[in-house]
Each structure stands twice: as structure tokens, then as C-alpha cells.
C-alpha positions as MATLAB code, in Angstrom:
seq = 'MTSTLTAPGSPGLAASYMRAVRSAPFAVIECAGKLDDLVVAEWNGEAERIFGYTADEAVGRRLADTIVRGPDAETFGRSLGQESAAHRYTHARKDGRAVVCEWRYAPVLDDGGEPIRLLCFGQDVTEEVKAVEKFKEGDMILRAILGAVDTAVTRMDRDGVCTFHEGKTLPSLGLRPGQFVGMNVFDEPPAPMDMEPMRRAVRGEFVRTRVEAYGMAWETWIIPLTDERGERNGAVSFTQDATEAKLREDELKARLDVIELQQQVIRDLSTPIIEVWDSVLTLPMVGVVDSRRAAEVMDDLLAAIVDKRARFAILDLTGVEVVDTKTASYLIELIRAIRLLGAEGVITGIRPNVAQTMVSLGLDLSGIATVGNLRAGLKLCMQRVAAGGAAPPGAPPRAPGGAAPRLPGSGGR';
ca = [
       0.184    0.246    0.034;
       1.349    3.401   -0.987;
       1.393    6.552    1.628;
      -0.699    8.655   -0.687;
      -4.324    8.148   -1.603;
      -6.208    9.942   -4.864;
      -7.370   13.491   -3.468;
     -10.754   13.888   -2.191;
     -13.703   14.388   -4.308;
     -11.696   12.429   -7.372;
     -14.362   10.236   -8.974;
     -13.468    6.218   -8.718;
     -14.708    2.930   -7.038;
     -14.786    4.242   -3.841;
     -17.999    6.201   -4.191;
     -19.910    3.049   -5.107;
     -18.522    1.561   -1.784;
     -19.764    4.662    0.114;
     -23.205    4.103   -1.364;
     -23.304    0.957    0.142;
     -22.508    1.723    3.426;
     -23.909    5.231    3.910;
     -26.746    4.155    6.066;
     -24.966    1.595    7.852;
     -24.972    0.807   11.520;
     -21.433    1.668   11.977;
     -19.351    4.592   11.480;
     -17.462    4.508    7.628;
     -15.069    7.572    6.758;
     -13.867    7.363    3.169;
     -10.366    9.065    3.503;
      -7.600   10.174    0.779;
      -4.346   11.755    0.798;
      -1.391   11.051    3.079;
      -1.430    8.190    5.436;
       0.151   10.655    7.856;
      -2.215   13.539    6.908;
      -5.533   11.942    5.862;
      -8.347   14.422    4.359;
     -12.112   13.113    4.814;
     -13.590   12.368    1.473;
     -16.717   10.976    2.707;
     -18.787   10.585    5.778;
     -21.729    8.599    6.705;
     -24.800    9.007    8.958;
     -23.500    7.173   11.929;
     -20.190    8.333   11.845;
     -22.398   12.017   12.192;
     -24.238   10.304   15.126;
     -20.995    9.295   16.849;
     -18.674   12.005   16.292;
     -21.279   15.056   16.002;
     -19.897   16.533   12.631;
     -22.300   16.816    9.870;
     -20.986   15.144    6.281;
     -20.896   19.138    5.239;
     -18.743   20.204    8.222;
     -16.255   16.942    7.785;
     -15.660   16.609    4.379;
     -12.506   18.038    2.822;
     -10.880   18.535    6.323;
      -7.782   16.960    7.577;
      -8.672   13.948   10.008;
      -6.781   15.291   12.746;
      -9.084   18.583   13.114;
     -12.240   16.112   13.261;
     -11.764   12.970   15.079;
      -8.074   12.613   16.388;
      -5.727   14.763   17.773;
      -2.471   15.344   19.309;
      -0.347   12.530   20.102;
      -3.515   10.289   19.273;
      -3.573   11.417   15.382;
       0.313   10.061   14.991;
      -0.787    6.652   16.508;
      -3.900    6.510   14.419;
      -2.211    7.377   11.305;
       0.608    4.265   11.779;
      -2.310    1.833   12.726;
      -4.134    2.632    9.309;
      -1.438    0.315    7.291;
      -2.351   -2.601    9.249;
      -5.567   -3.606    7.544;
      -6.500   -6.991    9.314;
      -5.917   -5.863   13.060;
      -8.556   -3.801   15.018;
      -7.631   -0.950   17.216;
      -9.210    1.308   19.763;
      -8.944    4.784   20.222;
     -10.490    7.654   22.477;
     -11.720   10.566   20.499;
     -13.580   13.629   20.891;
     -16.691   14.513   19.937;
     -17.610   18.071   18.512;
     -18.899   18.627   21.775;
     -15.846   17.790   23.562;
     -17.402   14.769   25.319;
     -14.954   11.706   24.930;
     -16.171    8.453   22.820;
     -14.019    5.326   22.296;
     -14.316    3.639   19.034;
     -12.877    0.069   17.636;
     -11.320    0.648   13.980;
     -10.967   -1.654   11.131;
      -9.458   -0.743    7.598;
      -9.819   -1.479    4.186;
      -8.080    0.023    1.096;
      -9.862    0.753   -2.064;
      -7.849   -0.312   -4.923;
      -8.069    0.541   -8.568;
      -7.957   -2.102  -11.433;
      -4.489   -2.280  -11.783;
      -4.159   -2.812   -7.780;
      -3.307    0.776   -6.497;
      -5.028    2.003   -3.399;
      -7.186    5.374   -4.022;
      -8.976    5.577   -1.114;
      -8.741    4.009    2.606;
     -12.340    3.005    3.813;
     -12.873    3.192    7.605;
     -14.940    1.376    9.636;
     -15.407    2.063   13.002;
     -17.563    0.937   15.830;
     -18.801    3.208   19.177;
     -17.566    0.909   22.341;
     -17.778    3.330   24.574;
     -20.412    1.821   26.482;
     -18.334   -1.366   26.621;
     -15.153   -0.161   27.809;
     -17.135    1.519   30.694;
     -18.220   -1.487   31.555;
     -15.014   -3.292   31.482;
     -13.254   -0.523   33.785;
     -16.368   -0.781   36.000;
     -15.589   -4.710   36.094;
     -11.725   -4.334   36.602;
     -12.595   -1.669   39.313;
     -15.014   -4.195   40.910;
     -12.508   -7.259   40.720;
      -9.384   -4.905   42.094;
     -11.929   -3.814   45.448;
     -13.051   -7.460   45.520;
      -9.428   -8.738   45.296;
      -7.833   -5.533   47.773;
     -10.754   -6.862   50.097;
     -10.478  -11.145   50.121;
      -6.484  -10.112   50.608;
      -6.690   -8.152   53.755;
      -9.910   -9.316   55.801;
     -10.103  -12.748   57.189;
     -13.003  -13.994   55.107;
     -14.048  -16.372   52.487;
     -16.189  -15.772   49.401;
     -18.179  -18.435   47.767;
     -20.607  -17.857   44.214;
     -23.668  -20.270   43.162;
     -24.824  -20.260   40.077;
     -28.864  -20.616   39.523;
     -28.437  -24.281   39.106;
     -26.117  -24.398   42.399;
     -22.479  -24.947   40.807;
     -20.057  -22.817   42.654;
     -18.075  -20.622   40.186;
     -15.747  -18.772   42.807;
     -14.682  -19.508   46.136;
     -11.720  -17.406   47.152;
     -10.530  -15.479   50.291;
      -7.934  -15.170   52.982;
      -9.568  -17.199   55.567;
      -9.704  -20.490   53.757;
      -6.644  -21.805   54.905;
      -7.934  -21.670   58.922;
     -10.855  -23.502   57.024;
      -8.584  -26.289   56.015;
      -9.630  -25.619   52.137;
      -7.909  -24.333   49.608;
      -8.855  -21.530   46.898;
     -11.227  -22.626   44.318;
     -11.540  -25.659   46.186;
     -15.268  -25.885   45.744;
     -15.346  -24.585   41.936;
     -17.125  -26.992   39.972;
     -18.922  -28.459   43.168;
     -23.124  -28.593   42.969;
     -24.402  -27.755   46.516;
     -27.425  -29.777   45.507;
     -25.089  -32.962   45.381;
     -23.740  -35.011   48.097;
     -20.314  -32.831   49.126;
     -17.225  -35.024   49.749;
     -16.492  -34.259   53.176;
     -19.134  -33.959   56.042;
     -20.742  -30.762   55.376;
     -24.101  -29.037   55.753;
     -25.153  -27.598   52.587;
     -28.590  -27.152   53.608;
     -27.981  -23.103   53.792;
     -26.450  -23.221   50.365;
     -29.347  -24.483   48.778;
     -32.033  -22.509   50.785;
     -29.986  -19.358   49.492;
     -30.203  -20.879   45.903;
     -33.689  -21.153   46.183;
     -34.068  -17.343   46.847;
     -33.897  -17.411   50.890;
     -31.172  -15.105   52.726;
     -29.571  -17.228   55.129;
     -27.458  -16.610   58.275;
     -25.495  -18.930   60.233;
     -22.847  -19.758   62.939;
     -20.811  -22.855   63.181;
     -17.858  -23.910   65.090;
     -15.151  -25.902   63.486;
     -11.321  -26.174   63.938;
     -11.324  -24.782   67.304;
     -12.979  -21.617   65.883;
     -16.317  -19.790   65.241;
     -17.076  -19.036   61.934;
     -20.428  -16.582   60.881;
     -21.539  -16.913   56.996;
     -23.954  -14.883   55.601;
     -25.610  -16.595   52.078;
     -27.504  -13.553   49.897;
     -29.717  -14.917   47.319;
     -29.093  -12.917   43.507;
     -31.502  -12.006   40.893;
     -30.474  -10.917   37.370;
     -31.867   -8.225   35.351;
     -35.299   -9.601   35.071;
     -35.503  -10.263   39.002;
     -34.962  -14.109   38.645;
     -33.334  -16.247   40.700;
     -29.644  -16.388   39.653;
     -27.820  -18.194   42.694;
     -26.233  -16.719   45.856;
     -23.079  -15.509   47.268;
     -21.861  -16.280   50.548;
     -19.430  -14.405   53.280;
     -17.701  -16.427   55.893;
     -15.988  -14.644   58.410;
     -14.040  -15.472   61.910;
     -15.957  -15.112   64.746;
     -14.404  -16.183   67.368;
     -13.241  -13.234   69.067;
     -16.955  -11.523   68.398;
     -18.325  -15.048   70.014;
     -15.911  -14.112   73.264;
     -16.849  -11.051   73.831;
     -20.704  -12.152   73.486;
     -19.875  -14.991   75.705;
     -18.079  -12.378   78.338;
     -20.868  -10.075   77.964;
     -23.690  -12.704   78.617;
     -21.818  -13.693   81.843;
     -21.569  -10.297   83.123;
     -25.345   -9.618   82.146;
     -25.955  -13.051   83.977;
     -24.019  -11.870   87.114;
     -25.717   -8.314   87.049;
     -28.908   -9.860   86.834;
     -28.252  -12.149   90.064;
     -26.919   -9.054   91.859;
     -30.399   -7.314   91.000;
     -32.003  -10.165   91.906;
     -30.335  -10.326   95.038;
     -30.481   -6.282   96.095;
     -34.319   -6.546   95.241;
     -34.657   -9.553   97.860;
     -32.557   -7.521  100.002;
     -34.173   -4.263   99.470;
     -38.032   -6.092   99.895;
     -37.220   -8.585  102.715;
     -40.054  -10.472  104.232;
     -39.712  -11.537  107.405;
     -41.903  -13.271  109.788;
     -41.439  -11.255  113.045;
     -44.244  -12.889  114.836;
     -46.221  -15.667  114.956;
     -48.841  -14.716  112.078;
     -47.506  -11.467  111.851;
     -45.313  -10.549  108.434;
     -43.235   -7.394  107.884;
     -42.085   -6.281  104.587;
     -39.955   -2.964  105.040;
     -38.815   -0.863  102.027;
     -36.375    0.841  101.254;
     -35.369    3.378   98.495;
     -37.390    4.217   95.655;
     -40.529    2.231   94.706;
     -41.578    2.381   91.165;
     -44.758    0.555   89.320;
     -42.083   -2.522   88.688;
     -40.900   -2.876   92.174;
     -44.204   -2.567   93.757;
     -45.669   -5.566   91.268;
     -42.757   -7.507   92.115;
     -43.597   -6.959   96.515;
     -47.272   -7.869   95.578;
     -46.550  -11.179   94.189;
     -44.022  -12.122   97.038;
     -45.895  -10.658   99.823;
     -49.041  -12.615   98.896;
     -47.378  -15.586   98.220;
     -45.699  -15.471  101.650;
     -48.978  -14.682  103.495;
     -50.403  -18.332  101.938;
     -47.428  -19.847  102.560;
     -46.904  -18.658  106.056;
     -50.658  -18.634  106.772;
     -50.270  -14.976  108.057;
     -53.166  -12.899  109.813;
     -51.175   -9.738  109.445;
     -48.952   -8.191  106.839;
     -47.029   -5.078  107.828;
     -45.965   -2.878  104.976;
     -43.265   -0.588  106.441;
     -42.455    2.494  104.011;
     -39.865    4.428  106.487;
     -37.156    3.820  104.029;
     -39.033    4.998  101.036;
     -38.332    8.432  100.004;
     -40.447    8.776   96.443;
     -43.391    6.768   95.329;
     -45.294    7.587   92.132;
     -48.993    8.042   91.473;
     -49.401    4.622   90.044;
     -46.849    2.908   92.732;
     -49.291    4.687   95.438;
     -52.348    3.190   93.825;
     -50.587   -0.616   93.497;
     -50.034    0.011   97.078;
     -53.343    0.239   98.097;
     -54.251   -2.321   96.042;
     -52.070   -4.763   97.397;
     -53.670   -3.871  100.939;
     -56.782   -4.784   99.470;
     -55.311   -8.021   98.117;
     -54.435   -9.212  101.535;
     -57.815   -8.852  102.932;
     -58.901  -11.321  100.002;
     -56.625  -13.798  101.549;
     -58.096  -13.057  105.044;
     -55.662  -11.422  106.580;
     -55.160   -7.739  107.328;
     -52.558   -5.295  106.160;
     -51.173   -2.344  107.969;
     -49.110    0.627  106.738;
     -46.101    2.019  108.885;
     -43.669    4.914  108.252;
     -45.432    7.154  105.779;
     -42.931    9.826  105.158;
     -44.779   13.427  104.476;
     -44.234   13.284  100.662;
     -45.750    9.927  100.166;
     -48.547   10.990  102.392;
     -48.955   14.028  100.002;
     -48.778   11.990   96.874;
     -51.205    9.445   98.263;
     -54.155   12.689   99.404;
     -53.449   14.274   95.752;
     -54.691   10.781   94.441;
     -57.881   10.842   96.333;
     -56.772    7.381   98.144;
     -59.457    6.192  100.529;
     -57.117    5.006  103.411;
     -60.032    5.471  105.971;
     -60.399    1.438  106.111;
     -56.407    0.702  106.444;
     -54.696    0.419  109.568;
     -51.645    3.026  109.706;
     -49.439    4.017  112.296;
     -46.194    5.988  112.484;
     -43.655    3.433  112.513;
     -42.747   -0.475  112.577;
     -42.568   -0.640  116.463;
     -46.178    0.711  116.540;
     -47.335   -1.549  114.075;
     -45.821   -4.560  115.272;
     -47.323   -3.909  118.826;
     -50.834   -3.341  117.045;
     -50.594   -6.405  115.455;
     -49.623   -8.410  118.491;
     -52.613   -6.776  120.657;
     -54.977   -8.189  118.321;
     -53.452  -11.521  118.103;
     -53.485  -11.527  121.812;
     -57.012  -10.256  122.111;
     -58.153  -12.777  119.849;
     -57.892  -11.670  116.506;
     -59.425   -8.666  114.676;
     -58.749   -9.996  111.195;
     -61.611   -9.895  108.938;
     -63.744  -12.697  108.316;
     -62.212  -16.105  106.666;
     -58.617  -15.070  108.231;
     -56.355  -18.399  108.848;
     -56.913  -20.296  112.133;
     -55.190  -18.682  115.293;
     -53.128  -21.569  116.615;
     -53.609  -25.350  117.406;
     -56.378  -25.959  120.072;
     -57.575  -22.266  119.879;
     -55.171  -20.881  122.219;
     -53.743  -17.380  121.495;
     -50.005  -17.094  121.023;
     -47.676  -16.302  123.726;
     -46.398  -12.890  123.897;
     -42.767  -11.616  125.277;
     -42.830  -11.707  128.898;
     -46.248  -12.984  129.728;
     -44.677  -15.954  131.482;
     -47.675  -18.154  130.264;
     -50.240  -16.019  131.951;
];
């Protein structure tokens, strides 16, 4: 092929070729002149769409003044002599945007075999190049993660066949990279393994599992995939070393268990139910009484009344600083519940602020025995026991044989 082609506008065989490809779905540019300084002789519709120049704007101009500029122009010119090879170049459109084209070239020869024109066939591959670059970037990120993070990644296609199996943590699992590739999760595994989570994910279910193997804990997320039509397209799994997290979790759980045990001890110590005398229980309360604590007190005290067959229950509020409005109602309900069991409730040691709360609620304390302190409350209960009991009807029996309990210092009289 010579270095000089027929000048633009010359009639010849090239015109018939351009008529045939004028509406082709790829760019066709007919060039004339020297290979290192080509001039546009013809310009089809697809070339106009790709590069933004009309045929009137392009024909007669140097190729270097339209789609190739700077260093690319020289490289592009050299490649024109390579007829069978495909070359990709980035071009500048008329509006300045970049476009990538893949080119092939063919000379138009006259009857004597001499080139009279050069036809350049170009296809816009911009989106394809972007997709490849995006794929390369994603693959680079994935490789970086797999090389730095203790994880193993497995990809299964829609039929359950493993197509990818890589990860830094595979040796810790006794596996080598790619060991699962080609294996179908729906077949029997070559070694004892639970493949059911993988099968569930391939069927479209998100699965998260934790297993212990090789003296370590492993956590796996198996995520179902879908294609562009929304149909199932296999799954991908991520396995990570969860040993440290499990140790922290176990340690935290142990601490929570200790805290719960301590809280239970504190609750028991803060609301001790004491049998201070035959058929007389005392419940001294200390601190702040909220609704939850009041409910627990009610359950424990009523159970103790039944268990001890008590006739009196003293609820001592001397150590209680604050009660909320709901808790005050709980305390009154507790006294009523005590009566339903055939015993009598006595409230002692009500502080001024607690009394104000009860009064502001309009609670009726007229039927409830209230005294200033625990000593007075105990004395009241002992007097009533000695007098034959003043508990409401249905109270438990006084004592075997009907005799009243002996009081301290009575000498049996």
C-alpha cells in the first residue's frame, strides 16, 4: 500500500462503496491523501451520530482536525496501514465529550491494484469500555478485600454450581482457593458438610448461620442473587472468623447474668419479707419504689401470706423516699389483695411526701390501719393477736387448739 491516496472529490470506485454503506449501523469514513495526513472524502450518517460533525462539516477537512488530535493522531495514522488488525482509540466529539471507537481499515484499489481511497470502519464501544473498567475496578476492590480481610467468598450459579471460591481465611478452614469450584450444592458433599443453608439461598432465601469448626467460630451470610429480570440467579456467601466476637458475646452474657443475679439479690434485700411473730409478716421497703418493684412486692408478699398462713402483714414505708402516682395505687391494691386472702394489712412509717402523693390522688385510706413506725405497727398486730384477732372474716386459724400465741414477758399468763 502506497503512502499517498487519490485526492478528495476524485471520482472512482470508492463512491460505489460509500453508497453501499451510507446508512450502515457503524461509522464509515472514506479518506484520501497521505496516511500521516488524511483528508475526509466521505462521512456516513453513523459517523455523524458518533462524532457530532455533519458530512458538510467533515468532508474536505483533515482527519486530525475532526476526530483525532494531538498524540493520538500520529498513532491513529500509523495503525491505518494495518488492514487486518482492530484498534481502539479515544476520540473527541464536536461537543468535547470523549467517545471510544474500535476501528478496522480497508483500502479501495483500482483495476491496477493501486489504492485510491482508504475506508475506515468504526464502532462505538464507549459503553463497553466503561463496563469493562467498572468490572476491573470491582474486581480490584474485591481482590483487595479478599487479600486483607479474614473472609471466604463463594458464588453459586442458579443451578447451585460453585463458580468462585476465594478468600484469605480458607486455609484456616482447611480449604484451598477454588476447592469448591465446579461442586454443586445440591449434590452430596465429598466431606461431611451441611450444605442446606447454601441450597436454601440458591432457592431465594437469605440465610445467616454460625458454626464452630477447627476450634473457632465462623459466621456466614448467604445472599440470594437476581438477574436483570428479577429472576433467581444463584447466591453468594461470605464467611468470617467470629471467634473473637463470640468470646466477647459470651463474656458480655456472663456479665449480664452476674448483673441480673446481683439485681435479684438487691431486690430481695431491699424487700425482705420477715416473719417477726406468729402469723405476723413484715415487709420493710427502702429507696425508690416504682411500679415494677411494687408489682414484684405484691406477688412475693401475697405468696408469703399463703405460705406462712399469716394473719397480719406490715408494709413499712419508713425507708421509702419517693413513690409515683401509679405506685401509690399499687400499694392500696396490695392491702385490698391481702384482705382477700383473709389477712389484714398495716402500713407504717409513711413519710410526708409519700402522704401528699396519696392525698393528691384521693386514695381512700379510711379502712386501712396506718401507724407512725414499725414498732407501733408490730405492737398493734400483737395486741390484736392477743385479743383473739381482729382480722377480717376468713382469716387463717389462730393457733392449734384455739389458744392465743404467747407474748414476750407474759410468763404464760
